[in-house]
C-alpha positions as CSV (number, residue, x, y, z in Angstrom):
1,M,-4.6,-11.7,41.4
2,N,-2.3,-10.2,38.7
3,I,-2.4,-11.9,35.3
4,R,0.8,-11.5,33.5
5,M,0.7,-11.3,29.7
6,K,3.1,-13.3,27.6
7,T,6.1,-11.3,26.4
8,T,6.6,-13.4,23.3
9,V,3.8,-14.8,21.2
10,K,3.8,-16.7,17.9
11,L,2.4,-14.9,14.9
12,R,1.1,-17.3,12.2
13,A,0.2,-16.9,8.6
14,K,-0.1,-19.4,5.7
15,A,-0.9,-19.1,2.0
16,D,-1.9,-21.2,-0.9
17,C,0.0,-19.9,-4.0
18,P,-1.8,-21.0,-7.2
19,S,0.6,-19.0,-9.4
20,H,4.0,-17.5,-9.5
21,S,2.6,-14.1,-8.2
22,L,-0.6,-14.8,-6.3
23,A,-0.5,-15.8,-2.6
24,N,-3.9,-16.3,-0.9
25,V,-2.9,-15.5,2.6
26,A,-4.8,-16.6,5.8
27,V,-4.1,-14.8,9.1
28,R,-6.3,-15.7,12.1
29,D,-9.8,-15.8,10.5
30,L,-8.9,-13.3,7.7
31,N,-8.1,-14.0,4.1
32,F,-6.5,-11.7,1.6
33,A,-4.4,-11.7,-1.6
34,I,-0.9,-10.6,-2.2
35,D,-0.3,-10.4,-6.0
36,E,1.6,-8.6,-8.7
37,P,0.0,-6.2,-11.2
38,T,-1.0,-7.6,-14.6
39,E,1.9,-5.8,-16.3
40,R,4.3,-8.0,-14.2
41,G,2.4,-11.2,-15.0
42,G,0.1,-11.1,-12.0
43,T,-3.7,-11.0,-11.7
44,N,-3.8,-7.7,-9.6
45,L,-6.0,-9.3,-6.9
46,G,-4.1,-7.6,-4.1
47,P,-1.1,-5.4,-3.3
48,T,2.4,-6.6,-4.0
49,P,4.6,-7.9,-1.2
50,T,6.5,-4.6,-1.1
51,D,3.2,-2.6,-1.1
52,T,2.0,-4.8,1.7
53,A,5.2,-4.0,3.8
54,L,4.6,-0.3,3.3
55,A,0.9,-0.6,4.2
56,A,1.9,-2.5,7.3
57,L,4.1,0.4,8.4
58,I,1.0,2.7,8.0
59,G,-1.2,0.4,10.0
60,C,1.3,0.0,12.7
61,T,1.9,3.8,12.9
62,N,-1.9,4.2,13.4
63,V,-2.2,1.5,16.2
64,I,1.0,2.5,18.1
65,G,0.4,6.2,17.5
66,H,-3.0,6.0,19.2
67,K,-1.6,3.9,22.1
68,C,1.3,6.3,22.6
69,A,-1.0,9.3,22.4
70,S,-3.3,7.8,25.1
71,K,-0.3,7.1,27.3
72,L,1.0,10.7,26.9
73,G,-2.5,12.2,27.4
74,I,-2.5,13.7,23.9
75,D,-5.9,13.8,22.2
76,I,-5.1,13.3,18.5
77,G,-8.5,12.3,17.3
78,Q,-8.2,10.3,14.1
79,I,-5.1,10.3,12.0
80,A,-4.4,10.1,8.3
81,V,-1.1,8.5,7.3
82,S,0.6,8.5,3.9
83,A,3.9,7.0,2.9
84,V,6.1,7.5,-0.1
85,C,9.0,5.1,-0.5
86,D,12.1,5.2,-2.6
87,F,12.5,1.5,-3.5
88,D,15.5,0.1,-5.2
89,R,14.1,-2.5,-7.7
90,R,17.4,-4.0,-8.8
91,G,17.0,-6.8,-6.2
92,V,13.5,-7.8,-7.2
93,T,14.4,-7.8,-10.9
94,L,17.4,-10.0,-10.0
95,E,19.8,-7.5,-11.5
96,E,21.9,-7.5,-8.3
97,E,21.6,-8.1,-4.6
98,I,20.5,-5.0,-2.7
99,D,21.2,-4.7,1.0
100,V,18.6,-1.9,1.6
101,P,15.8,-2.1,-1.0
102,F,13.5,0.3,0.9
103,E,16.0,3.2,0.8
104,K,13.8,6.0,2.2
105,I,10.3,6.3,3.4
106,V,8.6,9.7,3.9
107,L,5.8,9.2,6.4
108,K,3.2,11.9,6.9
109,V,0.9,11.7,9.8
110,E,-2.0,14.2,10.1
111,T,-4.2,14.4,13.2
112,S,-7.8,15.4,13.1
113,N,-7.5,17.4,16.4
114,V,-5.4,20.4,17.0
115,V,-2.2,19.4,18.7
116,S,0.8,21.5,19.6
117,Q,4.0,20.7,17.6
118,Q,5.8,20.0,20.9
119,D,3.2,17.3,21.7
120,L,3.5,15.9,18.1
121,D,7.2,15.7,18.4
122,R,6.9,13.9,21.8
123,L,4.4,11.5,20.2
124,A,6.5,10.8,17.1
125,A,9.5,10.0,19.4
126,E,7.4,7.5,21.4
127,V,6.0,5.9,18.2
128,A,9.5,5.4,16.8
129,K,10.5,3.6,20.1
130,F,7.6,1.2,20.0
131,C,6.3,0.6,16.5
132,P,7.6,-2.8,15.4
133,L,7.4,-2.1,11.7
134,S,9.2,1.2,12.1
135,K,12.0,-0.6,14.0
136,L,12.1,-3.4,11.4
137,F,12.6,-0.9,8.5
138,R,15.1,1.3,10.4
139,Q,17.2,-1.6,11.7
140,G,17.2,-2.9,8.1
141,G,18.8,0.4,7.0
142,T,15.8,2.3,5.7
143,I,15.8,6.0,6.4
144,I,12.3,7.1,7.7
145,E,11.6,10.8,7.5
146,E,8.4,11.6,9.5
147,E,6.3,14.6,9.4
148,W,3.6,14.9,12.1
149,V,1.1,17.7,11.5
150,S,-2.0,18.9,13.3
151,A,-5.4,19.8,12.0
């Protein structure tokens, strides 16, 4: 008997927000803080909302990268991912509305195993097709420049 997975599921999160900057977020059985640094009136108990979005892209690149590598038969080992974002702050400072606040993200993915550049290019193309956070940023107008390198 084949069991068919649902194609659409509901993701749920909730937060208690005891101050203007701190959100104590609950997702599944996990709890974490999203906060602003002290210089912006926060308590620095967690990453900012924008830092969290960038970190989510890194996490998604890791998960989908490994899934795609497995599907393609590419042994990447572990990966290290770094991201540098050009972020237009005029919107968050209420100076003016900004259509694309995350202007450009440079994403560097390094494998711990030796992998040919041809395989890395194939892998990067697959990840771009399936990573929901990458799609979210790109369809929102963000330019993502990726560099996939091997050990």
